N, CA, C and O of each residue as an XYZ file, in Angstrom:
552
protein
N      12.520     -2.795    -33.000
C      11.803     -2.974    -34.248
C      12.801     -2.938    -35.401
O      13.703     -2.100    -35.412
N      12.647     -3.830    -36.360
C      13.527     -3.886    -37.508
C      13.342     -2.678    -38.411
O      12.268     -2.076    -38.444
N      14.393     -2.327    -39.141
C      14.301     -1.215    -40.086
C      13.306     -1.520    -41.201
O      12.529     -0.651    -41.596
N      13.326     -2.758    -41.711
C      12.410     -3.097    -42.808
C      10.967     -3.034    -42.338
O      10.087     -2.626    -43.095
N      10.711     -3.435    -41.095
C       9.362     -3.358    -40.543
C       8.947     -1.903    -40.381
O       7.798     -1.543    -40.636
N       9.892     -1.071    -39.956
C       9.635      0.360    -39.795
C       9.265      0.980    -41.140
O       8.286      1.720    -41.238
N      10.046      0.680    -42.172
C       9.767      1.207    -43.503
C       8.437      0.672    -44.022
O       7.692      1.392    -44.687
N       8.142     -0.579    -43.720
C       6.920     -1.204    -44.205
C       5.683     -0.474    -43.697
O       4.778     -0.178    -44.477
N       5.632     -0.181    -42.406
C       4.428      0.464    -41.885
C       4.338      1.918    -42.336
O       3.237      2.427    -42.544
N       5.460      2.590    -42.490
C       5.425      3.976    -42.958
C       4.924      4.017    -44.405
O       4.089      4.851    -44.756
N       5.430      3.128    -45.223
C       4.975      3.065    -46.607
C       3.496      2.744    -46.707
O       2.784      3.304    -47.541
N       3.038      1.840    -45.853
C       1.621      1.479    -45.843
C       0.774      2.665    -45.412
O      -0.262      2.938    -46.019
N       1.198      3.372    -44.373
C       0.451      4.548    -43.904
C       0.377      5.603    -45.006
O      -0.678      6.200    -45.219
N       1.477      5.835    -45.701
C       1.481      6.833    -46.777
C       0.565      6.391    -47.911
O      -0.230      7.185    -48.414
N       0.672      5.132    -48.315
C      -0.174      4.630    -49.399
C      -1.654      4.734    -49.048
O      -2.450      5.227    -49.847
N      -2.022      4.273    -47.863
C      -3.426      4.301    -47.447
C      -3.899      5.756    -47.289
O      -5.027      6.081    -47.658
N      -3.045      6.625    -46.745
C      -3.404      8.035    -46.611
C      -3.668      8.691    -47.954
O      -4.599      9.485    -48.086
N      -2.855      8.364    -48.954
C      -3.055      8.917    -50.297
C      -4.352      8.360    -50.902
O      -5.070      9.081    -51.595
N      -4.650      7.093    -50.646
C      -5.905      6.517    -51.145
C      -7.098      7.234    -50.508
O      -8.063      7.562    -51.199
N      -7.037      7.477    -49.199
C      -8.113      8.247    -48.548
C      -8.263      9.630    -49.191
O      -9.377     10.094    -49.435
N      -7.134     10.275    -49.459
C      -7.175     11.593    -50.101
C      -7.850     11.513    -51.468
O      -8.708     12.337    -51.786
N      -7.469     10.533    -52.271
C      -8.040     10.393    -53.607
C      -9.541     10.117    -53.546
O     -10.307     10.649    -54.349
N      -9.955      9.289    -52.600
C     -11.388      9.025    -52.430
C     -12.107     10.304    -52.019
O     -13.146     10.644    -52.585
N     -11.561     11.008    -51.040
C     -12.180     12.246    -50.571
C     -12.217     13.314    -51.639
O     -13.217     14.014    -51.798
N     -11.142     13.437    -52.361
C     -11.074     14.450    -53.422
C     -12.040     14.107    -54.547
O     -12.709     14.984    -55.093
N     -12.106     12.840    -54.885
C     -13.024     12.410    -55.934
C     -14.477     12.652    -55.573
O     -15.301     12.926    -56.446
N     -14.795     12.551    -54.291
C     -16.190     12.759    -53.876
C     -16.585     14.232    -53.878
O     -17.769     14.552    -53.767
N     -15.612     15.131    -54.002
C     -15.930     16.563    -54.007
C     -16.021     17.139    -55.414
O     -16.388     18.302    -55.585
N     -15.692     16.344    -56.414
C     -15.785     16.829    -57.794
C     -17.248     16.994    -58.172
O     -18.110     16.314    -57.616
N     -17.535     17.878    -59.096
C     -18.938     18.094    -59.497
C     -19.535     16.832    -60.117
O     -18.986     16.269    -61.065
N     -20.661     16.401    -59.570
C     -21.366     15.218    -60.047
C     -22.851     15.538    -60.109
O     -23.319     16.503    -59.505
N     -23.582     14.716    -60.846
C     -25.036     14.895    -60.919
C     -25.699     14.574    -59.578
O     -26.616     15.275    -59.150
N     -25.235     13.521    -58.925
C     -25.842     13.092    -57.673
C     -24.782     13.088    -56.571
O     -24.145     12.065    -56.321
N     -24.600     14.216    -55.926
C     -23.542     14.385    -54.931
C     -23.723     13.423    -53.760
O     -22.749     12.851    -53.270
N     -24.958     13.244    -53.314
C     -25.219     12.365    -52.173
C     -24.764     10.932    -52.415
O     -24.187     10.297    -51.532
N     -25.025     10.435    -53.602
C     -24.613      9.070    -53.945
C     -23.097      8.955    -53.974
O     -22.538      7.975    -53.481
N     -22.426      9.954    -54.551
C     -20.964      9.917    -54.611
C     -20.338     10.002    -53.218
O     -19.336      9.342    -52.943
N     -20.918     10.801    -52.359
C     -20.377     10.897    -50.995
C     -20.591      9.596    -50.234
O     -19.714      9.163    -49.486
N     -21.758      8.966    -50.418
C     -22.008      7.663    -49.804
C     -21.022      6.629    -50.335
O     -20.493      5.816    -49.577
N     -20.782      6.665    -51.630
C     -19.800      5.751    -52.222
C     -18.411      5.990    -51.635
O     -17.658      5.040    -51.419
N     -18.071      7.242    -51.377
C     -16.775      7.563    -50.769
C     -16.686      6.997    -49.358
O     -15.639      6.489    -48.956
N     -17.784      7.084    -48.604
C     -17.802      6.511    -47.250
C     -17.609      4.996    -47.313
O     -16.834      4.432    -46.540
N     -18.300      4.357    -48.214
C     -18.195      2.900    -48.350
C     -16.780      2.513    -48.784
O     -16.193      1.576    -48.242
N     -16.238      3.236    -49.759
C     -14.877      2.944    -50.220
C     -13.866      3.162    -49.095
O     -12.944      2.364    -48.925
N     -14.035      4.230    -48.333
C     -13.126      4.500    -47.213
C     -13.230      3.416    -46.147
O     -12.222      3.017    -45.564
N     -14.442      2.941    -45.890
C     -14.618      1.850    -44.919
C     -13.921      0.584    -45.409
O     -13.329     -0.148    -44.616
N     -13.992      0.329    -46.710
C     -13.295     -0.825    -47.270
C     -11.787     -0.701    -47.146
O     -11.103     -1.672    -46.824
N     -11.275      0.483    -47.399
C      -9.834      0.729    -47.260
C      -9.416      0.552    -45.799
O      -8.382     -0.051    -45.511
N     -10.226      1.079    -44.883
C      -9.923      0.941    -43.452
C      -9.912     -0.525    -43.039
O      -9.014     -0.965    -42.321
N     -10.907     -1.281    -43.491
C     -10.974     -2.710    -43.145
C      -9.758     -3.454    -43.690
O      -9.171     -4.291    -43.003
N      -9.387     -3.141    -44.932
C      -8.216     -3.795    -45.522
C      -6.942     -3.430    -44.760
O      -6.088     -4.286    -44.529
N      -6.816     -2.167    -44.372
C      -5.626     -1.726    -43.640
C      -5.546     -2.406    -42.273
O      -4.492     -2.907    -41.882
N      -6.655     -2.419    -41.560
C      -6.673     -3.064    -40.237
C      -6.379     -4.553    -40.373
O      -5.594     -5.105    -39.602
N      -7.003     -5.199    -41.346
C      -6.750     -6.619    -41.566
C      -5.299     -6.902    -41.909
O      -4.718     -7.864    -41.407
N      -4.712     -6.075    -42.756
C      -3.304     -6.241    -43.120
C      -2.395     -6.095    -41.900
O      -1.491     -6.903    -41.689
N      -2.641     -5.072    -41.114
C      -1.821     -4.842    -39.915
C      -1.935     -6.001    -38.929
O      -0.935     -6.441    -38.362
N      -3.154     -6.490    -38.728
C      -3.386     -7.540    -37.726
C      -2.936     -8.920    -38.209
O      -2.284     -9.657    -37.469
N      -3.285     -9.267    -39.450
C      -3.072    -10.642    -39.896
C      -1.783    -10.844    -40.682
O      -1.158    -11.897    -40.562
N      -1.376     -9.886    -41.466
C      -0.138    -10.034    -42.236
C       1.091     -9.617    -41.429
O       2.123    -10.289    -41.453
N       0.964     -8.509    -40.724
C       2.115     -7.998    -39.966
C       2.077     -8.392    -38.494
O       3.042     -8.167    -37.763
N       0.961     -8.980    -38.059
C       0.782     -9.443    -36.679
C       1.034     -8.326    -35.659
O       1.738     -8.517    -34.667
N       0.450     -7.174    -35.925
C       0.591     -6.033    -35.021
C      -0.401     -6.143    -33.872
O      -1.446     -6.783    -33.996
N      -0.067     -5.522    -32.772
C      -0.981     -5.467    -31.637
C      -2.150     -4.546    -31.983
O      -2.035     -3.724    -32.893
N      -3.266     -4.669    -31.276
C      -4.392     -3.773    -31.545
C      -4.018     -2.298    -31.415
O      -4.474     -1.471    -32.205
N      -3.199     -1.968    -30.435
C      -2.808     -0.575    -30.227
C      -1.988     -0.041    -31.412
O      -2.248      1.059    -31.900
N      -1.017     -0.807    -31.864
C      -0.182     -0.382    -32.995
C      -1.017     -0.331    -34.274
O      -0.863      0.585    -35.082
N      -1.896     -1.308    -34.457
C      -2.787     -1.319    -35.614
C      -3.637     -0.055    -35.641
O      -3.756      0.594    -36.680
N      -4.224      0.292    -34.509
C      -5.068      1.485    -34.424
C      -4.261      2.749    -34.661
O      -4.738      3.674    -35.318
N      -3.058      2.799    -34.141
C      -2.202      3.971    -34.340
C      -1.872      4.148    -35.820
O      -1.961      5.258    -36.346
N      -1.495      3.070    -36.490
C      -1.159      3.161    -37.906
C      -2.384      3.538    -38.741
O      -2.278      4.338    -39.671
N      -3.533      2.970    -38.414
C      -4.765      3.311    -39.141
C      -5.110      4.784    -38.943
O      -5.490      5.466    -39.895
N      -4.979      5.274    -37.723
C      -5.282      6.681    -37.438
C      -4.301      7.615    -38.139
O      -4.692      8.685    -38.603
N      -3.043      7.225    -38.219
C      -2.058      8.051    -38.925
C      -2.391      8.150    -40.410
O      -2.240      9.215    -41.008
N      -2.842      7.052    -41.009
C      -3.227      7.075    -42.424
C      -4.426      8.001    -42.639
O      -4.462      8.768    -43.600
N      -5.393      7.923    -41.744
C      -6.569      8.790    -41.843
C      -6.152     10.254    -41.676
O      -6.615     11.122    -42.417
N      -5.289     10.521    -40.714
C      -4.819     11.891    -40.493
C      -4.073     12.424    -41.719
O      -4.233     13.588    -42.087
N      -3.267     11.581    -42.344
C      -2.550     12.004    -43.544
C      -3.533     12.335    -44.662
O      -3.380     13.350    -45.340
N      -4.534     11.492    -44.858
C      -5.548     11.769    -45.876
C      -6.259     13.082    -45.611
O      -6.482     13.865    -46.534
N      -6.618     13.331    -44.357
C      -7.290     14.585    -43.995
C      -6.371     15.786    -44.196
O      -6.817     16.841    -44.647
N      -5.108     15.632    -43.868
C      -4.141     16.712    -44.056
C      -4.000     17.048    -45.541
O      -3.970     18.219    -45.918
N      -3.915     16.018    -46.376
C      -3.819     16.253    -47.818
C      -5.075     16.928    -48.351
O      -4.990     17.786    -49.230
N      -6.240     16.550    -47.831
C      -7.484     17.217    -48.231
C      -7.492     18.682    -47.792
O      -7.975     19.544    -48.527
N      -6.965     18.968    -46.611
C      -6.889     20.352    -46.139
C      -5.950     21.174    -47.023
O      -6.217     22.343    -47.301
N      -4.859     20.563    -47.460
C      -3.945     21.252    -48.377
C      -4.656     21.548    -49.697
O      -4.554     22.653    -50.229
N      -5.378     20.554    -50.221
C      -6.104     20.740    -51.479
C      -7.160     21.837    -51.337
O      -7.343     22.642    -52.250
N      -7.850     21.872    -50.202
C      -8.864     22.910    -49.975
C      -8.212     24.289    -49.910
O      -8.759     25.261    -50.430
N      -7.064     24.374    -49.282
C      -6.352     25.644    -49.172
C      -5.901     26.124    -50.551
O      -6.068     27.294    -50.893
N      -5.336     25.223    -51.327
C      -4.897     25.582    -52.680
C      -6.087     26.017    -53.523
O      -6.007     27.003    -54.255
N      -7.192     25.281    -53.422
C      -8.395     25.629    -54.172
C      -8.897     27.023    -53.779
O      -9.270     27.814    -54.645
N      -8.906     27.320    -52.492
C      -9.383     28.625    -52.022
C      -8.493     29.753    -52.528
O      -8.988     30.806    -52.928
N      -7.198     29.536    -52.510
C      -6.273     30.565    -52.972
C      -6.463     30.832    -54.463
O      -6.344     31.970    -54.917
N      -6.761     29.777    -55.220
C      -6.897     29.922    -56.666
C      -8.267     30.444    -57.096
O      -8.387     31.042    -58.165
N      -9.301     30.226    -56.282
C     -10.664     30.545    -56.707
C     -11.212     31.794    -56.021
O     -11.845     32.626    -56.672
N     -10.981     31.935    -54.730
C     -11.579     33.024    -53.943
C     -10.645     34.227    -53.951
O      -9.427     34.080    -53.852
N     -11.231     35.431    -54.071
C     -10.426     36.656    -54.114
C      -9.696     36.898    -52.799
O      -8.487     37.130    -52.798
N     -10.410     36.848    -51.687
C      -9.812     37.049    -50.369
C     -10.210     35.902    -49.442
O     -11.085     36.068    -48.592
N      -9.573     34.737    -49.602
C      -9.974     33.597    -48.769
C      -9.606     33.833    -47.300
O      -8.639     34.535    -47.003
N     -10.375     33.247    -46.391
C     -10.044     33.363    -44.966
C      -8.863     32.440    -44.630
O      -9.052     31.307    -44.188
N      -7.657     32.943    -44.846
C      -6.446     32.128    -44.692
C      -6.348     31.485    -43.308
O      -5.875     30.355    -43.180
N      -6.791     32.197    -42.278
C      -6.719     31.653    -40.923
C      -7.509     30.367    -40.772
O      -7.066     29.433    -40.103
N      -8.672     30.320    -41.392
C      -9.504     29.110    -41.320
C      -8.835     27.940    -42.029
O      -8.881     26.807    -41.549
N      -8.223     28.214    -43.157
C      -7.560     27.140    -43.890
C      -6.317     26.650    -43.153
O      -6.031     25.453    -43.148
N      -5.587     27.557    -42.540
C      -4.434     27.144    -41.736
C      -4.892     26.316    -40.535
O      -4.241     25.341    -40.159
N      -6.005     26.711    -39.945
C      -6.578     25.946    -38.838
C      -7.008     24.557    -39.303
O      -6.844     23.578    -38.574
N      -7.554     24.472    -40.506
C      -7.980     23.185    -41.054
C      -6.802     22.233    -41.231
O      -6.958     21.020    -41.089
N      -5.623     22.777    -41.542
C      -4.436     21.928    -41.688
C      -4.126     21.174    -40.394
O      -3.554     20.084    -40.428
N      -4.498     21.749    -39.272
C      -4.263     21.120    -37.972
C      -5.490     20.342    -37.498
O      -5.375     19.214    -37.019
N      -6.664     20.958    -37.637
C      -7.866     20.369    -37.049
C      -8.429     19.182    -37.827
O      -8.880     18.214    -37.215
N      -8.416     19.230    -39.159
C      -8.974     18.113    -39.924
C      -8.277     16.796    -39.591
O      -8.955     15.793    -39.369
N      -6.937     16.767    -39.547
C      -6.296     15.502    -39.171
C      -6.669     15.045    -37.750
O      -6.855     13.851    -37.513
N      -6.777     15.973    -36.827
C      -7.131     15.599    -35.447
C      -8.564     15.092    -35.376
O      -8.837     14.055    -34.772
N      -9.486     15.839    -36.004
C     -10.909     15.468    -35.945
C     -11.206     14.150    -36.640
O     -12.212     13.510    -36.333
N     -10.363     13.733    -37.561
C     -10.575     12.446    -38.226
C      -9.772     11.318    -37.587
O     -10.232     10.178    -37.532
N      -8.573     11.636    -37.106
C      -7.702     10.589    -36.565
C      -8.191     10.055    -35.222
O      -8.064      8.859    -34.956
N      -8.739     10.904    -34.385
C      -9.179     10.439    -33.054
C     -10.291      9.399    -33.172
O     -10.167      8.326    -32.581
N     -11.381      9.668    -33.915
C     -12.390      8.613    -34.058
C     -11.850      7.394    -34.799
O     -12.218      6.265    -34.475
N     -10.981      7.606    -35.794
C     -10.403      6.472    -36.520
C      -9.590      5.595    -35.582
O      -9.635      4.369    -35.680
N      -8.849      6.216    -34.674
C      -8.059      5.451    -33.707
C      -8.973      4.617    -32.812
O      -8.725      3.430    -32.597
N     -10.024      5.240    -32.294
C     -10.917      4.535    -31.373
C     -11.646      3.382    -32.061
O     -11.753      2.291    -31.500
N     -12.145      3.621    -33.265
C     -12.847      2.552    -33.994
C     -11.870      1.444    -34.382
O     -12.188      0.263    -34.242
N     -10.696      1.812    -34.863
C      -9.691      0.811    -35.245
C      -9.233     -0.003    -34.049
O      -9.023     -1.211    -34.157
N      -9.079      0.654    -32.913
C      -8.678     -0.059    -31.704
C      -9.743     -1.076    -31.302
O      -9.420     -2.204    -30.932
N     -10.998     -0.680    -31.374
C     -12.083     -1.608    -31.037
C     -12.106     -2.790    -32.001
O     -12.219     -3.938    -31.571
N     -11.999     -2.521    -33.294
C     -12.036     -3.601    -34.284
C     -10.822     -4.507    -34.145
O     -10.959     -5.730    -34.165
N      -9.641     -3.925    -34.006
C      -8.423     -4.731    -33.874
C      -8.432     -5.543    -32.579
O      -7.896     -6.651    -32.544
N      -9.025     -5.016    -31.531
C      -9.117     -5.760    -30.266
C     -10.027     -6.970    -30.419
O      -9.732     -8.043    -29.893
N     -11.131     -6.799    -31.138
C     -12.025     -7.931    -31.401
C     -11.305     -8.968    -32.262
O     -11.386    -10.167    -31.993
N     -10.605     -8.509    -33.290
C      -9.874     -9.430    -34.159
C      -8.790    -10.192    -33.399
O      -8.511    -11.351    -33.704
N      -8.186     -9.545    -32.422
C      -7.117    -10.179    -31.636
C      -7.666    -11.317    -30.778
O      -6.927    -12.232    -30.415
N      -8.949    -11.265    -30.454
C      -9.565    -12.295    -29.612
C     -10.035    -13.517    -30.417
O     -10.360    -14.561    -29.851
N     -10.063    -13.365    -31.734
C     -10.466    -14.503    -32.561
C      -9.410    -15.591    -32.475
O      -8.221    -15.293    -32.354
N      -9.832    -16.855    -32.537
C      -8.850    -17.938    -32.462
C      -7.923    -17.902    -33.682
O      -8.340    -17.598    -34.800
N      -6.674    -18.217    -33.428
C      -5.680    -18.231    -34.515
C      -5.987    -19.403    -35.430
O      -6.336    -20.492    -34.975
N      -5.854    -19.163    -36.720
C      -6.094    -20.202    -37.712
C      -4.837    -21.061    -37.819
O      -3.745    -20.556    -38.081
N      -5.005    -22.329    -37.619
C      -3.859    -23.239    -37.665
C      -3.735    -23.833    -39.053
O      -4.726    -24.231    -39.664
N      -2.515    -23.888    -39.541
C      -2.243    -24.459    -40.856
C      -1.820    -25.899    -40.659
O      -0.882    -26.171    -39.909
N      -2.497    -26.831    -41.323
C      -2.164    -28.257    -41.208
C      -0.912    -28.550    -42.014
O      -0.733    -28.045    -43.122
N      -0.052    -29.373    -41.438
C       1.197    -29.738    -42.127
C       1.149    -31.180    -42.562
O       2.105    -31.678    -43.159
């Protein structure tokens, strides 16, 4: 694998992971209608996931397995950043936060989100891989 390709996917994973974090963090801010904001966060996250999978498959021509791995890594990064934010919030707000639970969240949130993201991304990327290639007329 080329170095530029390696840097490209890492940068994409970091960017998408930060976007997931921002969406997730934004949905937890105090709002009048929490349910609507959380639904909007789900829809926005689905859009980000679709764009990421499409970019990996069609722009970078990645295999379904690599596409799913990169998508899952971005989701895991977003979840990890959310766990860090939750830990910082607990330390600043709660007198005696359950530190063990927050440390556990740093490990479990990325796993609990990345595994389903990998499976769904793999299924979607596999379907996309079976679509006929679009030919450009010369």
